[in-house]
C-alpha positions in Angstrom: 305.3 30.7 107.9 302.2 30.9 109.6 300.3 27.6 109.7 297.5 29.2 107.8 299.8 30.6 105.2 299.6 34.4 103.9 297.1 36.6 105.8 294.9 39.2 104.2 293.6 42.0 106.4 290.1 43.6 105.8 288.5 46.9 107.6 285.8 49.2 107.4 284.6 51.7 110.0 284.6 49.5 113.3 284.9 46.0 111.6 287.9 44.0 110.9 288.2 40.6 109.4 291.3 38.3 108.4 291.2 36.0 105.6 294.0 33.3 105.1 295.8 31.7 102.2 295.3 27.8 103.6 291.4 27.0 102.5 290.9 30.6 101.4 289.1 30.7 105.0 287.9 33.2 107.5 290.1 33.4 110.6 288.9 36.4 112.3 286.0 38.6 112.4 285.4 41.5 115.0 283.2 44.4 115.3 284.1 47.4 117.7 286.9 45.6 119.1 284.6 42.3 120.3 285.3 38.9 118.6 282.4 38.0 116.6 284.0 34.4 115.3 285.6 32.2 117.7 288.6 32.1 115.4 292.2 30.8 115.8 295.5 32.5 116.3 298.0 33.9 113.6 300.3 30.9 114.9 298.0 28.3 114.9 296.7 25.4 112.7 292.8 25.9 111.7 291.1 23.2 114.1 287.5 21.9 113.9 286.9 23.1 110.7 287.0 27.0 112.0 286.1 29.4 109.1 286.6 26.7 106.4 284.8 26.4 103.0 283.2 22.9 102.7 283.5 22.3 98.9 282.7 20.3 96.9 280.6 19.0 99.5 279.8 19.8 102.9 279.5 17.3 106.2 279.8 13.6 105.2 279.5 11.0 102.2 279.3 7.4 104.0 282.3 5.4 103.2 283.4 8.2 100.6 281.6 6.3 98.1 279.1 7.5 95.4 278.0 7.1 91.9 278.0 9.5 89.3 277.2 9.4 85.7 277.2 5.7 85.9 280.6 5.6 87.4 281.4 4.3 91.0 283.9 6.6 92.9 285.8 6.2 95.8 287.1 9.3 97.9 289.9 9.2 100.6 288.1 8.8 103.9 289.2 11.9 105.7 287.4 10.8 108.7 288.7 7.5 109.2 287.0 6.8 112.7 283.8 7.3 111.1 284.7 5.7 107.7 283.4 8.8 105.9 284.8 11.3 103.7 284.2 14.9 105.2 283.7 18.7 104.2 285.4 18.4 100.7 288.5 18.8 99.4 289.4 22.5 99.4 290.4 23.1 103.2 294.2 22.5 103.2 294.7 23.9 99.8 296.8 27.0 99.2 293.9 29.7 97.6 295.4 33.0 95.8 294.4 36.4 96.4 293.2 37.5 93.2 292.0 41.0 94.4 292.8 42.8 97.7 291.0 46.2 98.7 290.8 47.7 102.3 287.2 46.3 102.6 287.2 43.3 100.0 289.4 40.4 99.3 289.0 37.6 96.5 290.0 34.2 97.3 290.6 31.3 94.3 291.8 28.1 93.9 291.3 25.6 91.2 290.4 21.7 92.4 291.8 19.8 89.5 290.7 16.2 88.9 291.8 13.6 91.5 291.0 10.2 92.6 287.1 10.3 93.6 286.4 13.6 92.0 287.7 13.3 88.6 286.3 16.9 87.3 287.8 20.4 87.0 286.5 22.9 89.3 287.1 26.6 90.0 286.1 28.1 93.1 286.2 32.0 93.7 285.2 33.2 97.1 284.5 37.1 97.6 284.5 38.7 101.2 283.4 42.2 102.0 282.8 44.3 104.8 279.9 46.7 104.5 277.1 48.1 106.5 275.3 45.1 107.2 278.6 43.4 108.3 280.7 40.5 106.3 279.2 38.9 103.3 280.8 35.9 101.7 279.8 35.2 98.0 281.1 31.7 96.5 280.9 31.1 92.8 281.9 27.7 91.4 282.6 27.1 88.1 283.0 23.6 86.2 286.3 24.1 84.0 285.9 20.6 82.8 284.3 19.2 79.6 281.8 17.0 81.4 279.1 17.6 84.3 280.0 17.7 87.7 278.4 17.3 91.3 278.7 19.9 93.5 277.4 21.4 97.1 278.8 24.0 99.5 278.8 24.8 103.0 280.8 26.9 105.5 282.0 26.4 109.1 282.0 29.9 111.2 282.0 29.3 115.1 280.2 32.2 116.7 280.5 33.4 120.1 278.9 36.5 121.8 281.3 36.7 124.7 280.4 33.9 127.0 282.5 31.5 128.4 280.7 28.5 127.3 277.7 28.1 124.8 275.6 27.1 127.4 274.5 30.4 128.5 274.1 31.7 125.0 270.8 32.5 123.4 270.0 30.6 120.2 267.4 30.9 117.3 267.1 28.7 114.3 264.3 29.0 112.1 263.3 25.7 111.0 260.7 23.1 111.1 262.6 19.9 110.8 266.0 18.3 111.7 268.0 15.2 110.3 267.9 12.1 112.4 271.6 10.4 111.8 273.1 7.4 112.5 276.3 7.2 114.9 278.3 7.9 111.9 276.7 11.5 111.0 275.0 9.9 108.2 271.3 10.9 107.6 268.6 8.4 108.1 265.4 10.5 108.0 263.7 13.8 108.9 261.7 14.7 112.1 259.5 17.8 113.2 261.3 19.5 115.6 258.4 21.4 117.3 258.1 20.8 120.8 261.2 18.9 120.9 264.7 19.7 122.8 266.0 20.6 119.2 263.3 23.3 118.7 265.0 26.9 118.6 262.3 28.7 116.8 261.8 30.9 119.4 265.3 31.8 120.9 266.2 30.2 124.2 269.3 29.7 126.1 271.3 26.4 124.8 271.5 24.9 128.5 273.7 21.5 128.4 272.2 20.6 125.2 274.5 18.8 122.6 273.8 19.9 119.1 275.6 18.3 116.0 272.6 18.6 114.1 271.4 19.5 110.6 268.1 21.3 110.5 265.9 21.6 107.2 262.8 22.9 106.0 264.1 26.3 107.2 261.5 29.4 107.9 263.8 32.2 107.4 267.0 33.2 106.3 269.3 33.8 109.3 270.1 32.3 113.0 271.2 34.1 115.9 273.2 33.6 118.8 272.8 36.2 121.7 274.3 37.0 125.3 272.2 36.1 128.1 271.9 40.0 128.9 270.8 40.7 125.6 273.4 43.5 124.7 275.4 41.1 122.0 274.1 39.3 119.1 275.8 37.6 115.9 274.0 36.6 113.0 274.5 34.1 110.5 272.4 34.8 107.4 272.2 33.1 103.7 270.4 32.8 100.5 267.8 31.0 99.1 270.7 28.6 98.0 271.3 27.3 101.3 268.6 24.7 102.2 270.2 23.3 105.2 271.7 24.5 108.5 274.3 22.7 110.8 274.3 23.7 114.4 277.5 22.3 116.4 278.1 23.1 119.7 281.7 21.7 119.7 281.4 18.7 122.1 283.8 16.7 120.3 286.7 19.6 120.2 289.8 19.4 122.0 288.9 20.3 125.6 290.5 23.7 125.3 287.9 24.7 122.7 285.0 22.9 123.4 281.6 24.4 123.7 283.4 27.7 123.4 281.4 28.9 120.3 278.7 27.6 118.1 279.2 26.5 114.4 276.2 27.8 112.3 276.9 26.1 109.1 274.8 27.3 105.8 274.7 24.3 103.6 273.4 24.1 100.0 273.1 20.4 100.1 272.3 17.6 102.7 274.7 15.3 104.4 275.6 12.3 102.1 274.0 14.4 98.8 276.7 12.8 96.8 274.6 9.5 97.4 271.3 10.5 97.9 271.0 13.7 95.6 269.6 15.4 98.4 270.0 19.3 97.3 273.1 18.0 95.3 273.9 20.4 92.3 275.4 19.0 89.1 277.2 21.7 87.0 277.4 21.3 83.3 280.7 22.3 81.7 281.3 26.0 81.8 278.1 26.6 84.3 278.9 29.0 87.4 276.7 29.2 90.6 277.2 31.7 93.1 275.7 31.5 96.5 276.1 34.2 99.1 276.1 33.9 103.0 277.3 36.4 106.0 277.8 37.3 109.3 276.3 40.4 111.0 276.7 41.9 114.4 274.8 44.2 116.9 273.0 44.9 120.0 269.8 42.8 120.3 266.4 44.5 119.6 
């Protein structure tokens, strides 16, 4: 059995993508035979969150502890070194394919009540290839009988064929970024204009280390380009996503370090279960659909 479980292949024109059973994640995405996603092999376990869904919260919850509806809750510390709960509860679950077509796959999972998250949440993710690239629609439904907290994020690593991200050209439409402590928990926000983290105008990443949550987004897409301008990879998002995490992969295993840039749309800020910053509360039977995607092509 493959470490990522069953594999679901999609193709349309010159585009191909592979979706996996474990985490319902995106393992590969190529256009005209060139990798757009810095994914992982069929014989590998997913590392670094590659292509995974971050539900029912993205990023970190400090100490894994929060209060909701007057009840104190404690999540397992999935980032023990920093004493945080990180990236939700569905990344290693077995998802089911409920629709499979040549250019479309729908993956679903039910998150049952558990310690720290005593709610019932249904999640369906629709992947679709089309003229504009790969689109991904995530629908979360509160299947329980009481309100539940919810946030969503995704974790694709993009590549434009450079050996390291240092040579790649990045553009991020944002006016601010979150400052964070040494555990990755936000402490405030600051403007990015004129700072090393300012990528409003596309420029090379160089040796800059980014593990940065951008906010006050001024556009709906971030672009990674090759130095010669011939390749481009774009992550886009709808208005539900108000934060974008940019990660240059400096803490990954040395073999994967700085090989791709994670551009991670998020519907809420890190630690939102504590601060409420962007947190969505789903009422019983309420559904919420958010959409993002990846496109590739020559840079204009």
